[in-house]
C-alpha positions in Angstrom: 15.9 18.3 12.3 12.9 18.3 14.2 12.3 15.1 16.4 9.4 12.8 15.3 7.6 13.6 18.3 7.8 17.3 17.7 6.5 16.9 14.1 3.7 14.6 15.1 2.5 17.2 17.6 2.5 19.9 15.0 0.5 17.4 12.6 -2.1 16.9 15.5 -2.4 20.6 16.1 -2.9 21.5 12.4 -5.4 18.7 11.8 -7.3 19.7 15.0 -7.3 23.4 13.9 -8.4 22.7 10.4 -11.1 20.5 11.7 -12.5 22.6 14.6 -16.2 22.8 14.8 -16.6 20.6 11.7 -17.5 17.0 11.0 -14.6 15.0 11.4 -15.0 13.5 7.8 -15.6 16.7 6.0 -12.9 17.5 3.6 -13.3 21.3 4.1 -10.9 22.5 6.8 -8.5 19.9 6.6 -5.1 21.4 5.7 -2.4 20.3 3.2 0.4 19.1 5.3 2.8 18.8 2.3 5.1 21.0 4.2 6.5 17.9 6.1 8.4 17.1 2.9 10.1 20.6 2.8 10.0 22.7 5.9 9.6 19.8 8.1 12.9 18.5 7.1 11.9 14.7 6.8 12.0 14.2 3.0 12.3 10.4 2.8 15.6 9.0 1.8 15.6 6.0 -0.5 17.3 3.0 1.1 16.5 -0.2 -0.7 19.0 -3.2 -0.4 19.1 -6.8 -1.1 19.1 -8.7 2.3 19.7 -12.1 0.7 17.9 -15.3 0.9 13.9 -15.2 1.2 14.2 -11.5 2.6 15.2 -10.3 -0.9 15.3 -6.5 -1.9 13.6 -4.3 1.0 13.3 -0.7 1.5 13.7 1.0 4.8 10.8 3.1 6.1 12.1 5.1 9.1 10.1 5.6 12.2 8.0 8.6 12.6 4.8 10.4 11.7 2.8 10.6 8.4 -0.8 11.8 7.4 -3.0 8.8 6.6 -6.2 8.8 4.9 -7.7 11.0 2.0 -6.1 14.6 1.7 -9.1 16.6 0.6 -6.9 19.5 -0.1 -5.4 17.6 -3.1 -8.1 14.9 -3.7 -11.6 15.0 -5.0 -12.2 11.4 -4.9 -12.3 11.0 -1.1 -14.5 8.0 0.1 -15.9 8.0 3.5 -14.1 4.9 4.4 -10.8 7.0 3.9 -11.7 9.6 6.4 -10.9 11.3 8.5 -7.4 12.4 7.3 -5.4 11.9 10.4 -1.8 11.8 11.8 -0.3 8.3 12.5 3.0 7.5 14.2 4.8 4.3 13.0 7.8 2.4 14.3 10.3 1.8 11.6 10.1 -1.2 9.4 11.3 -2.7 6.2 8.9 -3.3 3.1 9.5 -5.4 0.1 10.6 -3.4 -2.8 8.6 -5.4 -5.2 5.3 -7.5 -5.0 6.0 -11.1 -4.4 6.7 -13.0 -7.5 5.7 -16.3 -9.0 9.3 -17.6 -8.6 9.5 -16.5 -4.9 6.2 -18.1 -4.2 7.2 -21.4 -6.1 10.0 -21.8 -3.8 7.6 -21.6 -0.7 5.4 -24.3 -2.2 8.5 -26.5 -2.9 9.6 -26.1 0.7 5.9 -27.1 1.7 5.5 -23.7 3.5 2.8 -22.7 1.1 -0.1 -24.1 -0.9 -0.4 -23.6 -4.7 -2.3 -20.5 -5.8 -5.4 -21.0 -7.8 -5.0 -22.3 -11.4 -7.0 -20.8 -14.1 -7.5 -17.7 -16.6 -5.7 -14.8 -15.3 -3.5 -16.7 -13.0 0.2 -16.5 -13.3 1.4 -19.4 -11.4 2.4 -22.2 -14.0 2.3 -19.6 -16.9 5.4 -19.5 -19.1 7.3 -16.5 -18.9 5.7 -15.2 -15.8 8.4 -16.0 -13.2 9.0 -12.3 -12.4 5.3 -11.3 -12.5 3.5 -10.9 -9.3 1.9 -14.1 -7.8 -1.7 -13.6 -8.1 -4.8 -15.9 -7.5 -3.7 -16.2 -3.7 -6.1 -15.6 -0.7 -5.2 -13.8 2.4 -4.2 -16.8 4.4 -1.8 -18.0 1.6 -0.3 -14.5 1.5 0.2 -14.7 5.1 1.7 -18.1 5.1 4.2 -17.0 2.6 5.4 -14.0 4.7 5.7 -16.3 7.6 7.9 -18.7 5.7 10.1 -16.0 4.5 10.7 -14.7 8.1 8.4 -11.7 7.5 4.7 -10.6 7.8 1.8 -9.0 5.9 2.1 -5.1 6.3 -0.6 -3.4 8.5 -2.8 -1.1 6.4 -1.0 2.0 8.0 2.6 0.6 7.1 1.3 0.0 3.7 0.0 3.5 3.1 3.1 5.2 4.5 5.4 3.3 2.3 3.1 4.1 -0.7 2.9 7.9 -0.2 5.6 9.0 2.2 5.0 11.7 4.8 3.4 14.5 2.8 -0.1 13.2 2.1 0.4 12.7 -1.6 -2.6 11.3 -3.8 -0.3 8.9 -5.6 3.1 7.3 -4.8 4.6 9.6 -7.4 3.0 12.7 -6.3 -0.3 14.8 -6.5 0.1 14.8 -10.4 0.0 13.7 -12.9 -3.1 11.4 -13.0 -2.5 7.9 -13.5 -1.1 6.7 -17.0 0.7 3.5 -18.1 3.9 5.5 -17.9 3.4 5.3 -14.1 1.3 2.3 -13.4 0.3 -1.1 -14.7 -3.5 -0.2 -14.9 -6.8 -1.0 -16.8 -6.3 1.7 -19.4 -6.4 -0.3 -22.6 -6.8 -3.3 -20.5 -3.5 -3.5 -18.6 -1.7 -1.0 -20.7 -2.3 -3.1 -23.8 -1.0 -6.5 -22.3 -4.1 -7.8 -21.2 -2.3 -9.2 -18.1 0.2 -8.4 -15.1 3.8 -7.1 -15.9 6.9 -7.9 -14.3 7.4 -6.5 -11.0 9.2 -3.0 -11.2 8.2 -2.4 -14.8 7.0 1.2 -14.0 9.9 3.1 -12.3 8.3 6.3 -12.6 5.6 5.2 -10.4 8.0 4.4 -7.4 7.0 5.6 -4.1 9.2 8.2 -2.0 10.9 5.2 -0.3 11.7 3.4 -3.7 8.9 0.8 -3.4 7.6 -0.3 -6.7 4.0 -1.0 -8.1 2.2 0.6 -5.0 -0.3 1.8 -7.6 -1.5 -0.9 -9.9 -0.2 -4.4 -11.3 -2.1 -6.3 -8.4 -4.1 -5.5 -5.4 -2.2 -6.3 -2.2 -3.5 -7.9 0.8 -2.6 -6.3 4.2 -2.9 -7.8 7.7 -6.0 -5.5 8.8 -9.6 -6.3 8.9 -11.7 -3.9 6.9 -13.9 -1.6 8.7 -15.2 1.7 7.0 -15.3 3.7 10.2 -12.0 2.4 11.7 -10.0 5.6 11.2 -12.5 7.6 13.4 -11.1 5.4 16.3 -7.9 4.2 15.1 -5.0 4.6 17.9 -2.5 7.2 17.0 0.6 4.8 17.2 1.1 1.7 15.3 -2.6 0.8 14.4 -3.1 -2.9 13.5 -6.9 -2.5 12.5 -10.0 -3.9 14.1 -9.9 -7.1 16.2 -12.3 -8.9 13.9 -14.4 -8.4 10.8 -15.7 -9.8 7.6 -13.3 -8.6 5.1 -9.6 -8.3 4.9 -8.1 -4.9 3.4 -7.0 -4.7 -0.1 -4.5 -1.7 -1.2 -3.2 -0.3 -4.3 -5.5 -1.1 -7.3 -4.7 -3.6 -10.1 -4.3 -4.0 -13.8 -7.9 -5.5 -14.2 -10.2 -2.8 -12.9 -11.4 0.3 -14.7 -11.9 2.3 -11.6 -8.8 4.8 -11.5 -9.8 6.1 -8.1 -8.4 2.7 -6.6 -4.9 3.8 -7.7 -4.8 6.4 -5.3 -2.5 5.8 -2.2 -5.3 6.2 0.4 -8.0 4.1 -1.5 -9.2 1.1 0.5 -11.1 -2.0 -0.5 -12.3 -5.0 1.6 -12.7 -8.5 0.4 -13.5 -12.0 1.7 -10.3 -13.6 3.1 -10.9 -16.5 0.7 -11.1 -14.1 -2.4 -8.3 -15.2 -4.8 -8.7 -13.3 -7.9 -6.3 -12.7 -10.8 -6.2 -9.1 -9.6 -4.9 -9.9 -6.1 -1.2 -10.6 -4.9 0.8 -9.2 -1.8 4.1 -8.1 -0.6 5.6 -8.5 3.0 7.3 -6.4 5.7 9.7 -7.0 8.4 
């Protein structure tokens, strides 16, 4: 098996060769590095375990490189904020297998580690039968507070993306095809697959990521730790990037049940919102 440093060097060389003499944000010339899941010998191995207490069920994402950003070889919906397609080396981490649920968040409120989410239409907190749905209507600070209370933290944008798509630059958590349907994600189609609501976490096992992480596409948007900057990828450090030092918006990832733009369900899609946003389409998960 190749070491992560060797594989990372190979990615750098290939991306540089593919982009030579071109605009770094151009799709043309950026190679498909899907070889990493085959010839590279580093196909992700699913390892998700219940760690007990508030840590709950988490999935292991081993240290090593992956390709971040929009893979123009397989994706015709690339946005400028998703470019350039570039290699990133990450340290190992654990990520929640499921989005944080109403019952988990309620425990934090009871312990006075969190404030109550917004109440109202489309908000799950306080709704009968929604204990295992993702908590929504939470702003960025509330998400951050829960993760800290649980002994975790919000993922960086890079950590979220690697957990969502693996190492091979997949368009979606389940691969480059098929396009999103209600078999794979809780999405806008027929307004949340006919439910007009979120679904219990883990309801779409066909949509699991290469690491076994659930609902990385759809159900609720997920807050991550980074500030949002459309041009950050061009200057992002190659190892363990944490995002810009400051900004106006925080990053959301993964799309949701309540928006009709299916391009947001792609693993590389990014969206920025004010940290105080607490919509019924927004939730989160944590890492450690």
